[in-house]
N, C-alpha and C positions, 0 to 999 in steps of 0.2 A: 389654598389656595394652589393653581394649576402647575401639576405636575410634570406636565406633556416633555419628551425627549426630543429635543432637535439636534441632530448632524450638521456643522458646517464645516464643508468642505470647500477652500479655497487655498490658493499660495500665494497669497498677499499676506503677512501677519496683521497689520492695519485694519484689513477688513473683516478677519476673523474677530479680532478682537473687537471692535464697533461692535459687530452684530452678536458675538457674543456676549456682551457685557450687557445690551439692550435686553435681550431675550432672557438673560439669569435676574436683570431686573422686574422682567415680568412674572418672576414665579417659573421658568422654566428650567426641566436640566440641560445643559449646554455641551457637548462635543465637540473639538474641531479636528479637521485633518489639512492634512497641505498637499495630498498627491493621490492619484489612485491609488497605489496602493495602499497609501495609510485608512483609505474609508473604506476599500475592501474588508482590511481588518475589523474597524471597527463597526461597521453595520451589524455582524453575529452577535457582536459582544455588548455594544451600546443600548443595542434593538430600538432605534429610533423610531418614533412617531411620524417623524417628518424631518425629510433631509433638506438643503440649500446646496447645491452643486455647481459650481464654477464651470463654464462650458468648457474654458483653457486651461489646463494641469501640467506639470513641467513633464512628466512622465506618462502621459498620455490624453486623450479626448473624453470629455465632462459627458457628450452625447453619446459615446460610445458606451461609457459606464451608465447609463443612464439606459440603454437600450438590455444591457448586459441584465442588470437586476430586473429590467422588466421579464425577461427571459425565464429570470428564475422565481418569477410570482413573488415577489416580496409585498406586494401591495400596498407600499409605504409611498404617501405622496411625495414626488420632488419638484421642487421650485429650481429651476436653473436659474443661476446670476451671468447676466451678461456686461461686456465692456461694448463700449460704444459701436467697434467693430464687428461684433458677435453678435448683434441683437437678430439678426435673422436668421442665424443658426439658433439662437435660444428660440424663437417662434417655428423653426423648423420641428423643433424639440417636442413641443407641444403635440405637433401631429404622433410623434410618437411614445407619446403615454406622459412627458412632462402635468404636473399640474397646474403651473404658471410660469413666470421668467420676472426677476429682479432686475432692473436697469442700475450698471453702478455712474456716479455714486448712490448708494441704497440711500432712500428716501424713509427715514423715519417711522412715517404714517400707513405708506406702502408694505413697508414690511411687516407693521404689526398687523394689519387688516389681511395680508395675504397668509401670513401663518397661522393667524387665525382658523382665517376659511379653509386651509390645510384641514386643518384639525377638525374642523367641521365636517368636512369632505370626508376624511377616514372615518371619522366617528357613524356617519351614515351609510358608509360601505360596509360596514361591520354588521350596520343594524339588518341591511337589506341580506348580508351574507346568512344571516340568522332566520329570517325571513324564507329566503329561498330552502332555508334544509326542512324548515317543517311542511314545505310543501311540494317534497321531492316525490316524484312519479313514485306508486306504489307497484310492487312486484307482479309479474303478470301470473295470473289466478289462471284455476286447473288445477283436480286432482291425482291425473295423471301420472304415471311412472315417468313418461316423457317430461311433462311439465314441471316436474320436482328434480328432473335431472337439469333442465334448462335455467329452471331458480338460480339452483347451486351453483351451474357454472358462471350465470350474471351477477352473483355475488361475488365469487372470486374475482371475474373479470374488473367489477368497478372498483378493488382493491387495489391492483395492478394501474400502470401506466404505457403498457405495452399495446399497440397496435390491435383492434379487434376486429375478425371480420364477422361480420352476421348472415346468416345463409338461411334462405326460406322463402315459398313461393308468395308470390303477390298478394297481400291482403293479410299476411302474418303479422303485421304492426313490427317493422323493424326498426323503423325511427321511434316508434315508442318504446324498445327496448333498448333503444343507442340512448336516449335521453335518460332511462332509468341506471345504466352503468353510469353515466355523468352525475346524475344528480344522487347517487350513494358513493361516490367518489370524493377523492381529496381535491379536485377540481370543479365541485360544486357550486360553488360562489361565482367563478368566473363564467365568461360566456360559453352556449351552446350554437355553432353555427352550420347550417344545412347549406350544403353545396350538392344541386341535382346534374348529376352527369348527363342523365338521358336529355335533357332540356337544355345541355349548355354544348355549344359545339364550336370549333375554330377559333378566332381571335375574341371572340364575345364569353367565350368557357373560360381562357386563360384570364382575362380581364377579370372576371368575378369569381374566379379561385385564387388567384395571385395578386390583383390588385391591379392600378394602373396608375403611369406618373406620367403628367403633363407640363404644358408651360404653365396650363393656370392652376397645378397643385395636385392633389393626388386623390386616390378613390381608391377606399379598402376595399381589398376583395377579403375572399372570407376567411382565409387563414389570417390576414389580420385583426378579422372582428373575431375570430374563435381565442385571440389571445391570452394564455394559461388556460385555456379552457380545452375545448374537444371540438374538434373539427369533424365534421359526419358528411362523407362523402356516399351517399345512394349510386346505387348500381354502376360501380367502379369499373366495370367493363367498356361501359359506355363513352368512357373518355377516349378521344383517338389518340395514336401512336404520340405524337410530339407532346400531349400535353401529357400523357402517362411517365413519359422520360423525364419531364421537368419536374413531376411530382415523384418521382422515384430519387430522382437527383437531389430534391431539397429535403426529405425523408432522411436521408443516410448524412445527408452535408449539416443538418437540423439548422438550414438556412436558406432564404429564398430571396430571389429578385422581383421584384414587383415589372409588369410590362411598361418599357420605356427607361426602366431603371437601369442604374449603374453600382446602386451600393448594394450589398448584401443585407438581407434582415434577419435577426433570430427566428426559427419556427420551432415555438417553446408550445404548441397544441399538442394534447395528445388525438391520434388519429383513429375513429372508428370508419368502418367502410359495409357497405352492404350488399347484396345479390340475389337473384332471382336466378342466375342464370350459374351453371356448372361450371367454374371457374376454371378446373383442371381442362375441360373441353376446351376451352378460351385458350387457354395456354397454348395446348398442341397444337391448336388452329393459326396461333400465329395473333390473336384479337389482344391478347392482355402480356403484358411484357413481364417474363420470367422473373427480372429484380422485384417488380414491384409486386408481384405476387408472394415471392418470398417475404419481404419486407413488411406486409399485409397480414401474412397469415400465421402472425405469431401465436394469438389469442383467435380460437374458431368457437360460433356455437352455429348449432342448427335449430332453427324453430319451426316445430311440428307443423304441418298442417291442421285446421280442424280434423278433419279425417283420421288423423293421426292422434286424438284425444280423448279415447274412450271416456264418456260420463258415465259415473255411476250413481244412480237414483239415491235421492236420499230416504231413508231407515224409517220405517213406519215409527210413530210418536207412540203408538200405543203399544206394541208388540217388540220395537226394536229389531223389528226384520228386515234386512235387505231388501225391496221388492225387487230391486234388477235380478234377484237372486232366481225366482220363481212369483210370478205374480200371482199365481193361487196357493203359495204357501201360506201367506196371510192372509187370516180370515177381514181384517181390514180393507182388503185391496179386492173383494169380491162386490 
């Protein structure tokens, strides 16, 4: 018998009792909560596989609670429960990461179908996480001292969650290294979103980074696409001054507002940026904001150029003499 765990969060005792009894009859484990505060306590204690969450609760907003869980990267499917007057709100919650919604009065068939699909969705997500972990990017190769130092720094950065600055010339593979850090860290199963600052300017760049809300719906920006994962900003100094200010504010507050929007959204992604330009000079020239520079320069690595990576010839297989030391010292090299 299936023993998936379901948390039912609703302030109406009859609704909690009805849904709980149905799911218990289906063989699931059930825990209930009647408020935001109770739900916050129940999640770490009960560790649900799926959450049924009412839109309105006596001590808070169910959608805000959904955003809170999303920001912490719980990964648990959340199905919103809505009354007649909150269907629009429940539908909006889908854009914020809710798996589905149920309308009151709850239909038995709809409840069972939605819950089962939610479990299947969670199982598929876990399988995808396992696959991603097995195909994580390899470390940078090279036997020079510079590359050994770089590998050590990247390994340490992968297990941290602070912003990371990757410096290096064009062609040194900075994006690949950012993907390596992402793929070997705790956020590996979440998205990696790439924002090319040098090709995005003005309003177009703001919308591409922060997203846009219009009367016709919402366009997700790179920050939303990187939810619970990694936001990689290539050529950070290419951002215009207003976008730099907006990004600095978002990182400091751990929340942002899409273009045309009013309500702040959580900013749960880790930030990795890169630059081919000397940022200290950009800072002195007034091109890069001081607050953004210090926010992003928490961890920093320098990627050696190819000329800075001395190559060592392999030893002779016959006598194990390293030919790079002397081409004439080994008789097999003559």
